[in-house]
C-alpha positions as a Python dict, from the first residue, in 0.01 Angstrom:
ca = {
    (1, 'X'): (0, 0, 0),
    (2, 'X'): (-288, -228, 98),
    (3, 'X'): (-285, -591, -11),
    (4, 'X'): (-567, -769, -192),
    (5, 'X'): (-638, -955, 135),
    (6, 'X'): (-672, -624, 320),
    (7, 'X'): (-908, -492, 55),
    (8, 'X'): (-1125, -803, 73),
    (9, 'X'): (-1139, -782, 452),
    (10, 'X'): (-1239, -415, 432),
    (11, 'X'): (-1512, -498, 182),
    (12, 'X'): (-1645, -777, 405),
    (13, 'X'): (-1645, -540, 703),
    (14, 'X'): (-1840, -275, 510),
    (15, 'X'): (-2088, -539, 396),
    (16, 'X'): (-2133, -660, 753),
    (17, 'X'): (-2195, -304, 874),
    (18, 'X'): (-2454, -257, 601),
    (19, 'X'): (-2629, -582, 696),
    (20, 'X'): (-2635, -479, 1061),
    (21, 'X'): (-2793, -146, 965),
    (22, 'X'): (-3056, -324, 755),
    (23, 'X'): (-3123, -567, 1038),
    (24, 'X'): (-3178, -284, 1286),
    (25, 'X'): (-3426, -125, 1049),
    (26, 'X'): (-3601, -458, 996),
    (27, 'X'): (-3636, -508, 1371),
    (28, 'X'): (-3783, -160, 1407),
    (29, 'X'): (-3503, -37, 1628),
    (30, 'X'): (-3493, 338, 1666),
    (31, 'X'): (-3162, 517, 1618),
    (32, 'X'): (-2974, 535, 1944),
    (33, 'X'): (-2639, 670, 2059),
    (34, 'X'): (-2339, 443, 2085),
    (35, 'X'): (-2339, 267, 2425),
    (36, 'X'): (-2031, 101, 2569),
    (37, 'X'): (-2058, -278, 2559),
    (38, 'X'): (-1982, -305, 2931),
    (39, 'X'): (-2290, -94, 3007),
    (40, 'X'): (-2509, -301, 2776),
    (41, 'X'): (-2416, -624, 2949),
    (42, 'X'): (-2529, -487, 3282),
    (43, 'X'): (-2867, -429, 3123),
    (44, 'X'): (-2883, -777, 2969),
    (45, 'X'): (-2651, -1028, 3128),
    (46, 'X'): (-2785, -1312, 2913),
    (47, 'X'): (-2581, -1198, 2612),
    (48, 'X'): (-2209, -1244, 2671),
    (49, 'X'): (-1937, -1293, 2415),
    (50, 'X'): (-1799, -1597, 2596),
    (51, 'X'): (-2116, -1795, 2532),
    (52, 'X'): (-2117, -2008, 2221),
    (53, 'X'): (-2327, -1916, 1922),
    (54, 'X'): (-2521, -2239, 1981),
    (55, 'X'): (-2602, -2143, 2342),
    (56, 'X'): (-2731, -1802, 2236),
    (57, 'X'): (-2938, -1955, 1955),
    (58, 'X'): (-3103, -2190, 2205),
    (59, 'X'): (-3158, -1929, 2478),
    (60, 'X'): (-3274, -1650, 2245),
    (61, 'X'): (-3506, -1785, 1973),
    (62, 'X'): (-3478, -1464, 1769),
    (63, 'X'): (-3099, -1491, 1765),
    (64, 'X'): (-3111, -1734, 1472),
    (65, 'X'): (-3261, -1457, 1261),
    (66, 'X'): (-2970, -1229, 1344),
    (67, 'X'): (-2708, -1498, 1285),
    (68, 'X'): (-2864, -1598, 953),
    (69, 'X'): (-2862, -1240, 832),
    (70, 'X'): (-2496, -1195, 927),
    (71, 'X'): (-2379, -1531, 792),
    (72, 'X'): (-2280, -1665, 1136),
    (73, 'X'): (-2311, -2045, 1157),
    (74, 'X'): (-2538, -2134, 1450),
    (75, 'X'): (-2616, -2499, 1366),
    (76, 'X'): (-2326, -2725, 1262),
    (77, 'X'): (-2053, -2475, 1354),
    (78, 'X'): (-2229, -2318, 1650),
    (79, 'X'): (-1984, -2447, 1911),
    (80, 'X'): (-1755, -2143, 1887),
    (81, 'X'): (-1775, -1852, 2134),
    (82, 'X'): (-1959, -1552, 1992),
    (83, 'X'): (-1644, -1342, 2003),
    (84, 'X'): (-1453, -1595, 1793),
    (85, 'X'): (-1737, -1634, 1544),
    (86, 'X'): (-1754, -1257, 1497),
    (87, 'X'): (-1379, -1233, 1445),
    (88, 'X'): (-1397, -1502, 1176),
    (89, 'X'): (-1680, -1315, 1002),
    (90, 'X'): (-1497, -980, 1037),
    (91, 'X'): (-1789, -829, 1231),
    (92, 'X'): (-1753, -616, 1544),
    (93, 'X'): (-1882, -823, 1836),
    (94, 'X'): (-2029, -510, 2001),
    (95, 'X'): (-2252, -460, 1697),
    (96, 'X'): (-2370, -821, 1703),
    (97, 'X'): (-2451, -805, 2075),
    (98, 'X'): (-2649, -488, 2011),
    (99, 'X'): (-2839, -654, 1725),
    (100, 'X'): (-2920, -951, 1947),
    (101, 'X'): (-3049, -724, 2221),
    (102, 'X'): (-3260, -530, 1973),
    (103, 'X'): (-3409, -852, 1836),
    (104, 'X'): (-3496, -962, 2190),
    (105, 'X'): (-3642, -624, 2281),
    (106, 'X'): (-3858, -616, 1970),
    (107, 'X'): (-3993, -970, 2011),
    (108, 'X'): (-4264, -903, 2265),
    (109, 'X'): (-4526, -990, 2003),
    (110, 'X'): (-4504, -1289, 1777),
    (111, 'X'): (-4254, -1474, 1996),
    (112, 'X'): (-4153, -1810, 1844),
    (113, 'X'): (-4239, -2109, 2058),
    (114, 'X'): (-3984, -2210, 2318),
    (115, 'X'): (-3903, -2563, 2205),
    (116, 'X'): (-3678, -2614, 2505),
    (117, 'X'): (-3990, -2642, 2721),
    (118, 'X'): (-4234, -2806, 2477),
    (119, 'X'): (-4311, -3180, 2504),
    (120, 'X'): (-4062, -3381, 2297),
    (121, 'X'): (-4338, -3546, 2099),
    (122, 'X'): (-4469, -3207, 1988),
    (123, 'X'): (-4117, -3096, 1894),
    (124, 'X'): (-4073, -3406, 1677),
    (125, 'X'): (-4408, -3345, 1507),
    (126, 'X'): (-4311, -2982, 1446),
    (127, 'X'): (-3983, -3082, 1279),
    (128, 'X'): (-4157, -3331, 1050),
    (129, 'X'): (-4452, -3109, 957),
    (130, 'X'): (-4252, -2790, 906),
    (131, 'X'): (-3903, -2886, 794),
    (132, 'X'): (-3929, -3238, 652),
    (133, 'X'): (-4241, -3151, 453),
    (134, 'X'): (-4070, -2839, 320),
    (135, 'X'): (-3762, -3033, 202),
    (136, 'X'): (-3972, -3297, 29),
    (137, 'X'): (-4172, -3031, -158),
    (138, 'X'): (-3882, -2802, -248),
    (139, 'X'): (-3622, -3052, -369),
    (140, 'X'): (-3805, -3158, -689),
    (141, 'X'): (-3912, -2799, -760),
    (142, 'X'): (-3558, -2669, -726),
    (143, 'X'): (-3411, -2950, -935),
    (144, 'X'): (-3652, -2874, -1220),
    (145, 'X'): (-3586, -2500, -1197),
    (146, 'X'): (-3210, -2559, -1187),
    (147, 'X'): (-3226, -2775, -1501),
    (148, 'X'): (-3416, -2499, -1680),
    (149, 'X'): (-3171, -2225, -1580),
    (150, 'X'): (-2866, -2434, -1671),
    (151, 'X'): (-3017, -2505, -2013),
    (152, 'X'): (-3030, -2133, -2085),
    (153, 'X'): (-2735, -1990, -1891),
    (154, 'X'): (-2505, -2286, -1826),
    (155, 'X'): (-2266, -2207, -2113),
    (156, 'X'): (-2189, -1859, -1983),
    (157, 'X'): (-2204, -1953, -1616),
    (158, 'X'): (-2027, -2286, -1551),
    (159, 'X'): (-2064, -2233, -1176),
    (160, 'X'): (-2428, -2335, -1218),
    (161, 'X'): (-2318, -2690, -1289),
    (162, 'X'): (-2120, -2688, -962),
    (163, 'X'): (-2434, -2582, -781),
    (164, 'X'): (-2633, -2851, -960),
    (165, 'X'): (-2391, -3128, -862),
    (166, 'X'): (-2376, -3014, -498),
    (167, 'X'): (-2754, -2980, -474),
    (168, 'X'): (-2819, -3323, -625),
    (169, 'X'): (-2575, -3477, -376),
    (170, 'X'): (-2747, -3289, -95),
    (171, 'X'): (-3092, -3398, -211),
    (172, 'X'): (-2983, -3761, -223),
    (173, 'X'): (-2837, -3745, 126),
    (174, 'X'): (-3143, -3571, 267),
    (175, 'X'): (-3379, -3833, 125),
    (176, 'X'): (-3218, -4114, 323),
    (177, 'X'): (-3160, -3890, 623),
    (178, 'X'): (-3526, -3791, 661),
    (179, 'X'): (-3637, -4152, 619),
    (180, 'X'): (-3404, -4272, 900),
    (181, 'X'): (-3531, -4001, 1130),
    (182, 'X'): (-3899, -4057, 1057),
    (183, 'X'): (-3891, -4437, 1064),
    (184, 'X'): (-3630, -4512, 1332),
    (185, 'X'): (-3504, -4227, 1550),
    (186, 'X'): (-3812, -4008, 1590),
    (187, 'X'): (-4054, -4289, 1683),
    (188, 'X'): (-3804, -4405, 1946),
    (189, 'X'): (-3776, -4054, 2092),
    (190, 'X'): (-4154, -4017, 2102),
    (191, 'X'): (-4185, -4354, 2274),
    (192, 'X'): (-3930, -4248, 2537),
    (193, 'X'): (-4114, -3919, 2589),
    (194, 'X'): (-4443, -4105, 2628),
    (195, 'X'): (-4309, -4280, 2937),
    (196, 'X'): (-4437, -4622, 2830),
    (197, 'X'): (-4093, -4778, 2800),
    (198, 'X'): (-3904, -4842, 2477),
    (199, 'X'): (-3775, -5193, 2518),
    (200, 'X'): (-3457, -5308, 2340),
    (201, 'X'): (-3360, -5117, 2025),
    (202, 'X'): (-3156, -5218, 1724),
    (203, 'X'): (-2907, -4937, 1792),
    (204, 'X'): (-2844, -4957, 2167),
    (205, 'X'): (-2835, -4611, 2320),
    (206, 'X'): (-3011, -4323, 2144),
    (207, 'X'): (-2673, -4149, 2125),
    (208, 'X'): (-2569, -4383, 1844),
    (209, 'X'): (-2826, -4280, 1580),
    (210, 'X'): (-2801, -3919, 1698),
    (211, 'X'): (-2428, -3925, 1630),
    (212, 'X'): (-2493, -4050, 1277),
    (213, 'X'): (-2759, -3784, 1217),
    (214, 'X'): (-2523, -3510, 1332),
    (215, 'X'): (-2250, -3631, 1097),
    (216, 'X'): (-2500, -3618, 813),
    (217, 'X'): (-2598, -3267, 922),
    (218, 'X'): (-2232, -3166, 892),
    (219, 'X'): (-2223, -3305, 539),
    (220, 'X'): (-2538, -3110, 448),
    (221, 'X'): (-2386, -2792, 586),
    (222, 'X'): (-2077, -2845, 372),
    (223, 'X'): (-2290, -2882, 58),
    (224, 'X'): (-2468, -2556, 141),
    (225, 'X'): (-2132, -2382, 176),
    (226, 'X'): (-2015, -2521, -158),
    (227, 'X'): (-2318, -2376, -335),
    (228, 'X'): (-2283, -2038, -167),
    (229, 'X'): (-1913, -2016, -253),
    (230, 'X'): (-1969, -2122, -614),
    (231, 'X'): (-2222, -1841, -661),
    (232, 'X'): (-2030, -1580, -460),
    (233, 'X'): (-2307, -1562, -200),
    (234, 'X'): (-2579, -1600, -464),
    (235, 'X'): (-2486, -1283, -647),
    (236, 'X'): (-2693, -1252, -964),
    (237, 'X'): (-2504, -1187, -1290),
    (238, 'X'): (-2610, -903, -1517),
    (239, 'X'): (-2772, -1138, -1768),
    (240, 'X'): (-2986, -1316, -1507),
    (241, 'X'): (-3344, -1376, -1614),
    (242, 'X'): (-3649, -1411, -1391),
    (243, 'X'): (-3599, -1787, -1356),
    (244, 'X'): (-3233, -1732, -1259),
    (245, 'X'): (-3337, -1483, -990),
    (246, 'X'): (-3614, -1713, -869),
    (247, 'X'): (-3369, -2003, -841),
    (248, 'X'): (-3120, -1810, -631),
    (249, 'X'): (-3392, -1671, -403),
    (250, 'X'): (-3532, -2022, -355),
    (251, 'X'): (-3186, -2165, -279),
    (252, 'X'): (-3128, -1896, -14),
    (253, 'X'): (-3465, -1979, 141),
    (254, 'X'): (-3384, -2351, 129),
    (255, 'X'): (-3050, -2283, 301),
    (256, 'X'): (-3216, -2079, 575),
    (257, 'X'): (-3478, -2344, 644),
    (258, 'X'): (-3216, -2620, 656),
    (259, 'X'): (-3004, -2415, 897),
    (260, 'X'): (-3305, -2375, 1127),
    (261, 'X'): (-3393, -2743, 1081),
    (262, 'X'): (-3045, -2858, 1183),
    (263, 'X'): (-3032, -2611, 1472),
    (264, 'X'): (-3356, -2739, 1626),
    (265, 'X'): (-3238, -3100, 1601),
    (266, 'X'): (-2870, -3061, 1697),
    (267, 'X'): (-2914, -2804, 1971),
    (268, 'X'): (-3256, -2880, 2119),
    (269, 'X'): (-3410, -3217, 2024),
    (270, 'X'): (-3100, -3435, 2043),
    (271, 'X'): (-2961, -3303, 2376),
    (272, 'X'): (-3306, -3336, 2533),
    (273, 'X'): (-3346, -3692, 2404),
    (274, 'X'): (-3005, -3793, 2542),
    (275, 'X'): (-3086, -3634, 2876),
    (276, 'X'): (-3423, -3811, 2890),
    (277, 'X'): (-3265, -4149, 2821),
    (278, 'X'): (-3012, -4098, 3103),
    (279, 'X'): (-3279, -4052, 3371),
}
């Protein structure tokens, strides 16, 4: 007789297989016969299961799309080997490698910019214009929408209040976080990249504020997980109205953007800034 734990694991596995199938269709991958993993790696040696999720996300820009779809943490928790991350998510690593290869093979057009090679100043400007601007616009919109939905559905769905508390805490943390980056850390990084010399700073080495920013990123990631768990992966109840559905869709989009935001900073901007300072 199977246990409840076994049943849950089986359900998660089936869901992961379904997501992988949807992802293959989304990427335009034609149906193909099963190929042994060992053969695939000979064709593309860049994708190995011993590399960390973070390394793959940096080396293969389209990998973040795959990881996001499968619920594999590539920003705050991206330090685990791919094989370990897949085991935790109950997903066959062979299937994930295949999805990564398909995403790479189908990315000939519309390739995202390689921020590993772009000037640091341009990377900083990209983060502010794309991600910081998005957060500042979305937070008040989501808070107003959340208040509206709780007013109508809060009595029957107490988990909405959990989401509201976690999101308000996240919004408060992000407000101060973005300000520290825009007013202190980012100008310093741009000055270093400009080659004009930075002079003495109030924080010593750039590693100090970066360490603080990464701790705050971890806290933001935890708040995102709290909201996802409270809503059972943003599953809509039967009595959900249009506003309820809009709220959950917007929260998923907000989560995805923040994951990408943290990834670009933690895994690309910050390591490059530390390396530049050490020269």
